[in-house]
C-alpha positions as CSV (number, residue, x, y, z in Angstrom):
1,X,84.4,-83.2,65.4
2,X,86.6,-85.3,67.7
3,X,89.5,-85.0,65.3
4,X,89.1,-81.2,65.2
5,X,89.1,-80.9,69.0
6,X,92.1,-83.1,69.3
7,X,94.0,-81.1,66.7
8,X,92.9,-77.8,68.4
9,X,94.4,-79.1,71.7
10,X,97.5,-80.2,69.9
11,X,98.0,-76.8,68.3
12,X,97.3,-74.9,71.6
13,X,99.7,-77.3,73.3
14,X,102.5,-76.0,71.1
15,X,102.4,-72.7,72.9
16,X,103.6,-74.4,76.1
17,X,105.4,-77.5,74.7
18,X,108.9,-77.4,76.3
19,X,108.0,-73.8,77.2
20,X,106.4,-74.2,80.6
21,X,109.5,-72.9,82.5
22,X,109.7,-69.7,80.4
23,X,106.0,-69.2,80.8
24,X,106.1,-69.8,84.6
25,X,108.9,-67.3,85.0
26,X,107.2,-64.7,82.8
27,X,103.9,-65.3,84.7
28,X,105.8,-64.9,88.0
29,X,107.2,-61.6,86.8
30,X,103.8,-60.4,85.7
31,X,102.3,-61.3,89.1
32,X,105.1,-59.6,91.0
33,X,104.9,-56.6,88.8
34,X,101.2,-56.4,89.7
35,X,102.0,-56.6,93.4
36,X,104.7,-54.0,92.9
37,X,102.3,-51.1,92.6
38,X,100.5,-52.2,95.7
39,X,103.7,-52.7,97.6
40,X,104.8,-49.2,96.6
41,X,101.6,-47.8,97.9
42,X,102.2,-49.6,101.2
43,X,105.8,-48.3,101.4
44,X,104.6,-44.8,100.7
45,X,102.1,-45.1,103.5
46,X,105.0,-46.1,105.8
47,X,106.9,-43.0,104.9
48,X,103.9,-40.9,105.5
49,X,103.3,-42.6,108.9
50,X,106.9,-41.9,109.7
51,X,106.6,-38.2,108.7
52,X,103.4,-37.9,110.7
53,X,104.9,-39.3,113.9
54,X,102.4,-42.1,114.1
55,X,103.1,-44.2,117.2
56,X,105.0,-47.4,116.3
57,X,106.1,-46.1,112.9
58,X,109.4,-47.2,111.5
59,X,112.3,-44.8,111.4
60,X,112.9,-42.8,108.2
61,X,116.2,-44.7,107.7
62,X,114.4,-48.0,107.9
63,X,111.8,-46.8,105.4
64,X,114.5,-45.8,103.0
65,X,116.2,-49.2,103.3
66,X,112.9,-50.9,102.7
67,X,112.3,-48.7,99.7
68,X,115.8,-49.4,98.3
69,X,115.2,-53.1,98.7
70,X,111.8,-52.8,96.9
71,X,113.5,-51.0,94.0
72,X,116.1,-53.7,93.7
73,X,113.4,-56.4,93.6
74,X,111.5,-54.5,90.9
75,X,114.6,-54.2,88.8
76,X,115.1,-57.9,89.1
77,X,111.4,-58.4,88.2
78,X,111.8,-56.2,85.1
79,X,115.0,-58.0,84.0
80,X,113.2,-61.4,84.5
81,X,110.4,-60.1,82.3
82,X,112.9,-58.8,79.7
83,X,114.5,-62.2,79.5
84,X,111.5,-64.5,79.7
85,X,108.5,-62.8,78.0
86,X,110.1,-62.4,74.5
87,X,111.7,-65.9,74.7
88,X,108.4,-67.5,75.7
89,X,106.5,-65.9,72.8
90,X,109.2,-66.7,70.3
91,X,109.3,-70.4,71.2
92,X,105.5,-70.6,71.4
93,X,104.9,-69.0,68.0
94,X,107.7,-71.0,66.3
95,X,106.4,-74.3,67.6
96,X,102.8,-73.4,66.7
97,X,103.4,-72.5,63.1
98,X,105.9,-75.4,62.6
99,X,103.3,-77.9,63.9
100,X,100.5,-76.3,61.7
101,X,102.8,-76.6,58.6
102,X,103.8,-80.1,59.5
103,X,100.1,-81.1,59.7
104,X,99.5,-79.3,56.4
105,X,102.1,-81.4,54.7
106,X,100.2,-84.5,55.8
107,X,97.2,-83.6,53.7
108,X,96.4,-85.4,50.5
109,X,96.8,-83.7,47.1
110,X,93.1,-84.0,46.3
111,X,92.1,-82.4,49.6
112,X,94.5,-79.5,49.2
113,X,93.5,-79.0,45.6
114,X,89.9,-78.4,46.6
115,X,90.9,-75.8,49.3
116,X,91.9,-72.2,49.1
117,X,95.6,-71.5,49.8
118,X,94.5,-68.2,51.3
119,X,93.1,-70.1,54.3
120,X,96.6,-71.2,55.2
121,X,98.4,-68.0,54.2
122,X,96.1,-66.0,56.4
123,X,96.3,-68.6,59.3
124,X,100.1,-68.6,59.3
125,X,100.6,-64.8,58.8
126,X,97.9,-62.4,59.8
127,X,96.1,-64.8,62.1
128,X,99.3,-65.9,63.8
129,X,100.2,-62.2,64.4
130,X,96.8,-61.7,66.0
131,X,97.2,-64.7,68.2
132,X,100.6,-63.5,69.3
133,X,99.4,-60.0,70.1
134,X,96.0,-60.8,71.6
135,X,96.5,-64.1,73.3
136,X,100.2,-64.8,74.2
137,X,101.2,-61.3,75.0
138,X,97.9,-60.4,76.7
139,X,97.8,-63.6,78.7
140,X,100.6,-62.3,80.9
141,X,98.9,-58.9,81.1
142,X,95.7,-60.5,82.4
143,X,97.7,-62.0,85.3
144,X,99.3,-58.6,86.0
145,X,96.0,-56.7,85.9
146,X,94.1,-59.2,87.9
147,X,96.5,-58.8,90.8
148,X,96.4,-55.1,90.5
149,X,92.6,-55.0,90.5
150,X,91.8,-57.4,93.4
151,X,94.8,-56.1,95.4
152,X,93.7,-52.5,95.0
153,X,90.2,-53.4,96.2
154,X,91.6,-55.1,99.2
155,X,93.7,-52.1,100.2
156,X,90.9,-49.7,99.5
157,X,88.7,-51.5,102.1
158,X,91.4,-50.5,104.7
159,X,92.1,-46.9,103.5
160,X,89.7,-44.1,102.5
161,X,90.3,-41.4,99.8
162,X,90.9,-37.7,100.6
163,X,92.2,-36.0,97.5
164,X,92.7,-36.9,93.8
165,X,93.9,-33.6,92.4
166,X,97.4,-34.6,91.2
167,X,96.5,-37.9,89.5
168,X,96.8,-36.5,86.0
169,X,100.2,-34.9,86.7
170,X,101.6,-38.2,87.9
171,X,101.0,-39.8,84.5
172,X,102.7,-37.2,82.4
173,X,106.3,-38.4,83.0
174,X,105.8,-42.0,81.9
175,X,103.8,-40.8,78.9
176,X,106.6,-38.5,77.7
177,X,109.2,-41.3,78.4
178,X,107.2,-43.8,76.3
179,X,106.9,-41.3,73.4
180,X,110.6,-40.6,73.4
181,X,111.8,-44.3,73.6
182,X,109.0,-45.6,71.4
183,X,110.7,-44.2,68.3
184,X,113.1,-47.1,68.5
185,X,110.2,-49.5,67.7
186,X,109.8,-48.0,64.1
187,X,113.1,-49.6,62.9
188,X,112.3,-52.9,64.6
189,X,108.8,-52.9,62.9
190,X,110.4,-52.4,59.5
191,X,112.7,-55.3,60.0
192,X,109.8,-57.5,61.0
193,X,107.9,-56.3,57.9
194,X,110.8,-57.2,55.6
195,X,111.2,-60.7,57.2
196,X,107.4,-61.2,57.0
197,X,107.6,-60.5,53.3
198,X,110.3,-63.1,52.8
199,X,108.4,-65.6,54.9
200,X,105.2,-65.1,52.9
201,X,107.1,-65.6,49.7
202,X,108.6,-68.9,50.9
203,X,105.2,-70.0,52.2
204,X,103.6,-69.1,48.9
205,X,106.2,-71.3,47.1
206,X,105.6,-74.2,49.5
207,X,101.8,-74.1,49.1
208,X,101.9,-73.4,45.3
209,X,104.2,-76.4,44.8
210,X,102.2,-78.7,47.1
211,X,101.5,-81.3,44.5
212,X,105.2,-81.4,43.4
213,X,106.3,-81.7,47.1
214,X,104.0,-84.6,47.7
215,X,104.6,-86.5,44.5
216,X,108.4,-86.3,45.1
217,X,108.1,-87.0,48.8
218,X,110.1,-83.9,49.7
219,X,108.0,-83.0,52.8
220,X,111.0,-83.1,55.1
221,X,113.2,-81.0,52.9
222,X,110.5,-78.4,52.3
223,X,109.7,-78.4,56.0
224,X,113.4,-77.6,56.7
225,X,113.3,-74.6,54.3
226,X,110.0,-73.4,55.8
227,X,111.3,-73.8,59.4
228,X,114.5,-71.9,58.6
229,X,112.6,-68.9,57.2
230,X,110.2,-69.1,60.1
231,X,113.1,-69.0,62.5
232,X,114.4,-65.8,60.9
233,X,111.0,-64.1,61.1
234,X,110.5,-65.1,64.7
235,X,114.1,-63.9,65.5
236,X,113.3,-60.4,64.2
237,X,110.1,-60.3,66.1
238,X,112.0,-61.5,69.2
239,X,114.3,-58.4,68.9
240,X,111.2,-56.2,68.4
241,X,109.6,-57.6,71.5
242,X,112.8,-56.9,73.5
243,X,112.6,-53.3,72.5
244,X,109.0,-53.1,73.4
245,X,109.8,-54.6,76.8
246,X,112.5,-52.0,77.3
247,X,110.1,-49.2,76.3
248,X,107.5,-50.6,78.8
249,X,110.1,-50.9,81.5
250,X,111.3,-47.3,81.1
251,X,107.7,-46.1,81.2
252,X,106.9,-48.2,84.3
253,X,110.1,-47.1,86.1
254,X,109.4,-43.5,85.2
255,X,105.9,-43.8,86.6
256,X,107.1,-45.3,89.8
257,X,109.9,-42.7,90.2
258,X,107.5,-39.9,89.5
259,X,105.1,-41.0,92.1
260,X,107.7,-42.0,94.7
261,X,109.4,-38.7,94.1
262,X,106.2,-36.8,95.0
263,X,105.8,-38.9,98.2
264,X,109.4,-38.6,99.3
265,X,109.3,-34.8,98.7
266,X,106.0,-34.6,100.6
267,X,107.4,-36.6,103.5
268,X,110.5,-34.4,103.6
269,X,108.3,-31.3,103.8
270,X,106.3,-32.8,106.6
271,X,109.4,-33.7,108.5
272,X,110.6,-30.1,108.0
273,X,107.5,-28.9,109.9
274,X,105.1,-28.4,107.0
275,X,101.4,-28.8,107.5
276,X,101.0,-31.0,104.4
277,X,99.3,-34.3,105.2
278,X,98.6,-35.7,101.7
279,X,100.3,-39.1,102.0
280,X,97.2,-41.1,102.5
281,X,95.5,-39.4,99.6
282,X,98.3,-40.0,97.3
283,X,98.4,-43.7,98.2
284,X,94.7,-43.8,97.3
285,X,95.4,-42.1,94.0
286,X,97.8,-45.0,93.2
287,X,95.2,-47.5,94.2
288,X,92.6,-45.8,92.0
289,X,95.0,-46.0,89.1
290,X,95.6,-49.7,89.7
291,X,91.9,-50.4,89.9
292,X,90.7,-48.3,87.0
293,X,93.3,-49.6,84.5
294,X,92.3,-53.3,84.8
295,X,88.6,-52.4,84.7
296,X,89.2,-50.6,81.4
297,X,91.5,-53.2,79.9
298,X,90.4,-56.6,81.1
299,X,87.2,-56.9,79.0
300,X,89.1,-56.2,75.8
301,X,91.9,-58.6,76.9
302,X,89.5,-61.5,77.5
303,X,87.6,-60.8,74.2
304,X,91.0,-60.8,72.4
305,X,91.9,-64.1,74.0
306,X,88.6,-65.7,73.0
307,X,88.9,-64.4,69.4
308,X,92.5,-65.8,69.2
309,X,91.5,-69.2,70.3
310,X,88.7,-69.0,67.6
311,X,91.5,-68.5,65.0
312,X,93.3,-71.6,66.3
313,X,90.1,-73.6,66.0
314,X,89.5,-72.3,62.5
315,X,93.0,-73.6,61.5
316,X,92.4,-76.9,63.2
317,X,89.1,-77.4,61.3
318,X,90.9,-76.7,58.0
319,X,93.8,-79.0,58.8
320,X,91.6,-81.9,59.9
321,X,90.0,-82.2,56.5
322,X,92.0,-84.9,54.6
323,X,90.7,-87.2,51.9
324,X,94.0,-89.0,51.2
325,X,93.8,-92.7,50.6
326,X,94.0,-94.8,53.7
327,X,95.1,-98.0,51.8
328,X,97.6,-100.4,53.2
329,X,99.2,-102.0,50.1
330,X,102.4,-100.8,48.7
331,X,103.9,-100.6,45.1
332,X,107.6,-100.0,44.5
333,X,107.3,-99.7,40.7
334,X,104.8,-100.4,37.9
335,X,106.2,-103.6,36.4
336,X,103.3,-105.0,34.4
337,X,100.3,-102.7,33.7
338,X,97.9,-100.0,34.8
339,X,94.2,-101.0,34.0
340,X,90.9,-99.2,34.2
341,X,87.7,-101.2,34.3
342,X,84.4,-99.5,33.7
343,X,85.5,-96.3,35.6
344,X,82.9,-93.6,36.0
345,X,83.4,-90.3,37.9
346,X,81.9,-86.9,38.6
347,X,82.9,-84.1,40.9
348,X,79.4,-84.0,42.2
349,X,76.4,-86.3,42.1
350,X,74.5,-84.4,39.5
351,X,77.1,-84.3,36.7
352,X,79.2,-87.3,35.6
353,X,82.3,-86.5,33.6
354,X,83.7,-90.0,32.9
355,X,81.4,-92.8,31.7
356,X,82.5,-96.4,31.9
357,X,86.2,-95.9,30.9
358,X,88.2,-99.1,30.3
359,X,91.8,-99.1,29.1
360,X,95.1,-100.8,29.7
361,X,98.6,-99.2,29.7
362,X,101.5,-101.6,29.6
363,X,104.6,-100.8,31.6
364,X,107.4,-99.1,29.8
365,X,105.3,-97.9,26.9
366,X,104.2,-94.5,25.8
367,X,100.5,-93.5,25.5
368,X,98.7,-90.4,24.4
369,X,95.3,-89.3,25.6
370,X,93.5,-87.0,23.1
371,X,90.1,-85.5,22.7
372,X,88.2,-82.2,22.5
373,X,88.2,-79.8,25.3
374,X,86.0,-81.0,28.2
375,X,86.2,-84.6,27.1
376,X,87.7,-85.7,30.5
377,X,91.4,-86.1,29.6
378,X,92.8,-84.3,32.7
379,X,90.2,-85.8,35.0
380,X,91.3,-89.3,33.9
381,X,94.9,-88.4,34.6
382,X,94.1,-87.1,38.0
383,X,92.3,-90.3,38.9
384,X,95.5,-92.3,38.0
385,X,97.3,-90.1,40.5
386,X,94.7,-91.0,43.1
387,X,93.7,-87.3,43.5
388,X,90.1,-88.6,44.1
389,X,88.9,-92.0,45.0
390,X,85.2,-91.3,44.8
391,X,84.8,-93.1,41.5
392,X,82.9,-96.2,40.4
393,X,84.8,-99.1,38.8
394,X,88.3,-100.2,39.3
395,X,91.8,-98.7,38.7
396,X,94.5,-101.3,39.2
397,X,98.3,-101.0,39.3
398,X,100.0,-104.4,38.7
399,X,96.7,-106.0,39.8
400,X,96.4,-103.9,43.0
401,X,93.4,-101.8,43.4
402,X,94.4,-98.1,43.5
403,X,92.0,-97.5,46.5
404,X,94.0,-100.0,48.5
405,X,97.4,-98.6,47.8
406,X,99.1,-96.2,50.3
407,X,99.2,-92.7,48.9
408,X,102.9,-92.3,49.9
409,X,103.7,-95.6,48.1
410,X,101.9,-94.4,44.9
411,X,103.8,-91.0,45.0
412,X,107.0,-93.0,45.2
413,X,106.6,-94.5,41.8
414,X,104.5,-92.0,39.9
415,X,105.5,-88.4,38.9
416,X,103.4,-85.7,37.3
417,X,104.3,-83.0,34.8
418,X,101.7,-80.4,34.6
419,X,101.2,-77.5,32.2
420,X,102.4,-75.0,34.8
421,X,105.5,-76.5,36.4
422,X,106.0,-75.1,39.9
423,X,109.6,-73.9,40.4
424,X,110.8,-72.6,43.8
425,X,112.8,-69.4,44.2
426,X,116.0,-71.4,44.6
427,X,118.8,-72.8,42.5
428,X,118.3,-75.0,39.4
429,X,120.0,-77.8,41.3
430,X,117.6,-77.5,44.3
431,X,114.6,-77.5,42.0
432,X,115.8,-80.7,40.3
433,X,116.7,-82.5,43.6
434,X,113.7,-81.0,45.5
435,X,116.3,-79.9,48.2
436,X,117.5,-83.5,48.8
437,X,121.0,-85.0,48.4
438,X,121.7,-87.3,45.4
439,X,125.0,-88.7,44.1
440,X,126.5,-86.3,41.6
441,X,126.6,-89.0,38.9
442,X,122.8,-89.6,39.3
443,X,122.1,-85.9,39.2
444,X,124.3,-85.3,36.1
445,X,122.6,-88.2,34.3
446,X,119.1,-86.9,35.0
447,X,120.2,-83.4,33.9
448,X,121.7,-84.8,30.7
449,X,118.7,-86.9,29.8
450,X,116.3,-84.0,30.5
451,X,118.5,-81.8,28.2
452,X,119.1,-79.3,31.0
453,X,122.9,-79.6,30.6
454,X,123.1,-76.7,28.1
455,X,121.2,-74.4,30.5
456,X,123.5,-75.3,33.4
457,X,126.6,-74.9,31.3
458,X,125.5,-71.4,30.3
459,X,124.2,-70.2,33.6
460,X,125.4,-72.6,36.3
461,X,123.4,-75.0,38.5
462,X,123.4,-72.4,41.4
463,X,121.5,-69.9,39.3
464,X,118.3,-68.7,41.1
465,X,115.2,-69.5,39.2
466,X,113.1,-66.6,40.6
467,X,109.8,-66.6,42.2
468,X,107.7,-69.4,40.6
469,X,110.5,-69.8,38.0
470,X,110.2,-66.3,36.5
471,X,113.9,-66.4,35.5
472,X,113.3,-69.5,33.3
473,X,111.5,-70.1,30.1
474,X,108.5,-72.5,29.9
475,X,110.6,-75.2,28.2
476,X,113.4,-74.9,30.8
477,X,110.8,-75.3,33.6
478,X,109.3,-78.4,31.8
479,X,112.8,-79.9,31.6
480,X,113.4,-79.3,35.3
481,X,110.2,-81.3,35.9
482,X,111.4,-84.1,33.6
483,X,114.8,-84.2,35.4
484,X,112.9,-84.4,38.8
485,X,111.1,-87.5,37.6
486,X,114.3,-89.1,36.3
487,X,116.2,-88.4,39.5
488,X,113.3,-89.8,41.5
489,X,113.5,-92.9,39.3
490,X,109.7,-92.9,38.8
491,X,108.4,-95.9,36.9
492,X,105.3,-93.9,35.6
493,X,105.3,-90.4,34.2
494,X,102.0,-88.6,33.8
495,X,102.0,-85.4,31.7
496,X,99.0,-83.2,31.7
497,X,99.1,-80.7,28.7
498,X,102.7,-80.2,29.5
499,X,103.4,-78.3,26.3
500,X,100.2,-76.3,26.0
501,X,101.8,-73.0,27.1
502,X,104.9,-73.4,25.0
503,X,105.7,-72.2,21.5
504,X,105.5,-74.9,18.7
505,X,109.3,-75.5,18.5
506,X,109.8,-75.8,22.3
507,X,106.6,-77.9,22.6
508,X,107.9,-80.4,20.0
509,X,111.3,-80.6,21.7
510,X,109.8,-81.2,25.2
511,X,107.4,-83.8,23.8
512,X,110.2,-85.5,22.0
513,X,112.3,-85.5,25.2
514,X,109.4,-87.3,27.0
515,X,109.1,-89.9,24.3
516,X,112.9,-90.5,24.3
517,X,112.8,-91.7,28.0
518,X,113.4,-95.4,28.3
519,X,112.0,-97.8,30.8
520,X,109.3,-95.4,32.0
521,X,105.5,-95.7,31.4
522,X,104.5,-92.4,29.9
523,X,100.8,-91.3,29.8
524,X,100.5,-88.0,28.1
525,X,97.5,-85.8,27.8
526,X,98.1,-83.6,24.7
527,X,96.3,-81.2,22.5
528,X,99.1,-81.2,19.9
529,X,98.2,-83.6,17.1
530,X,101.5,-83.8,15.1
531,X,102.0,-86.9,13.1
532,X,105.7,-87.2,13.8
533,X,105.1,-87.3,17.5
534,X,101.8,-89.3,17.5
535,X,103.4,-92.1,15.5
536,X,105.9,-92.6,18.3
537,X,103.2,-93.5,20.9
538,X,102.5,-97.2,21.5
539,X,98.8,-96.3,21.8
540,X,96.4,-93.4,21.6
541,X,93.4,-93.2,23.8
542,X,90.7,-91.1,22.2
543,X,88.0,-89.6,24.5
544,X,84.7,-88.1,23.4
545,X,82.4,-86.6,26.0
546,X,83.9,-88.7,28.8
547,X,83.8,-92.0,26.9
548,X,86.5,-94.0,25.1
549,X,85.7,-93.5,21.5
550,X,88.8,-95.2,20.0
551,X,92.1,-96.8,21.0
552,X,95.0,-97.8,18.9
553,X,98.2,-96.7,17.2
554,X,98.3,-93.6,15.0
555,X,98.1,-95.7,11.8
556,X,95.3,-97.9,13.1
557,X,93.2,-94.9,14.1
558,X,93.8,-93.1,10.8
559,X,92.8,-96.3,8.9
560,X,89.7,-96.6,10.9
561,X,88.5,-93.3,9.5
562,X,86.6,-92.4,12.7
563,X,86.5,-89.7,15.3
564,X,90.3,-89.5,15.7
565,X,90.9,-88.9,12.0
566,X,88.3,-86.0,12.2
567,X,90.1,-84.5,15.1
568,X,93.5,-84.8,13.4
569,X,92.2,-83.4,10.1
570,X,90.6,-80.3,11.9
571,X,93.9,-79.7,13.8
572,X,96.0,-79.5,10.6
């Protein structure tokens, strides 16, 4: 609970981090704007007193000078609001989402795998929009309306109402002005919608490729890509907010001019000898407007603020969940062996999937893990990647217990190739390098060894791969994954049914490519039992119902005439 509260405060703090000056200026503008209506009412009263010949009243020229000074101050206030409000909101939302995404990249693979990406998609899109509209924007409105409400009550104690007949007519002009100028918002909204679409696509890429990002330690590079698209989105919303501010300014100015025009005209009539004495009444009508509007709006504003903070808390709760290993030991490479000693594991306490697994994988050799569906092959591979540490027994890397190894250190030396390789909607080169810089010689070598050179010669390394690699074949995506591992110089390559979705010819080629790699420990979960490939493995681990049934080379297992031979025979 303490961690969630701390993270909640940290997220909320992003709204005002290096943003207090803009907020202060925007708040000052909101306060002054609230006082503006009250000051206007007072000025109108002075004009009426002048027109009525009240003893001690200022001259009409003095009233006009005061009124002109008031208009100048209001223009300055509106300009200050135009400059500071959109800038405050832009920086607040940019920093809030960047901090949330940065915290998201700190989560472990196992934690993220057990969560729904929709939680974060919603938090960083729809929820963020709601927070912006109902918390940040309305926060300034609460200041404005609080001043209007309490100030109106104070003035009403002094002045009594006489007439309210023209209140509706006074509001027509600002209403028409808002309708006319509001059409400009349509185009701005469309631009924001388009940017939001691009932002969501990038965010989907980043979340969908989370395991790849973590295993290749590309958090900083992916964060830069995310932050760039986030900046574009917030920039378009910044422009939209400026237009909204202009629309609001025009409406407010039109309202003030309409009311002041009525009062000035009335005063002029009184000075000309008319019997009209409606100044005090009109001032009260203004005060009534300033009192009724906050009364109608403040409950909703406060409720929206509370709901928005609830959304921040919801995101903080999700981000605070992290089961990543907290070990302190480091491994730079696997030089000797990976061992499993009596390892048992289940995703819940009621059903155990792996039962007493013991095995040894020597560095630099190739191993296959085979077995019927549901025998625990993928689960075993996930444990080697430290995706879950709630197992019994020991898994050791060069004699170091896996639970004691730093997750980042483990990701440095182990790479994973999964059945569905995640590919970002970027160039082939960016997908191989994971948006990092590498010497051209190293990049070319990795591409050549992964047999990607033909694709690049034909289409170019700057060719966009499409969303989730829709522009590439399954084999091409698998080769990109192999090239990533080679470029990263991983000492261990884990492949989980990497060829399951490929046609037979492509599957054989990709499997052969993996077996051709030198100096890398390869542990491959495979459903394909082809003699030509199986004979190339240094060892085959055979699982049956979560237990090690057999272990040996292809020839040794076939000579044993046991479970493996039965699996192989059925597959032919």
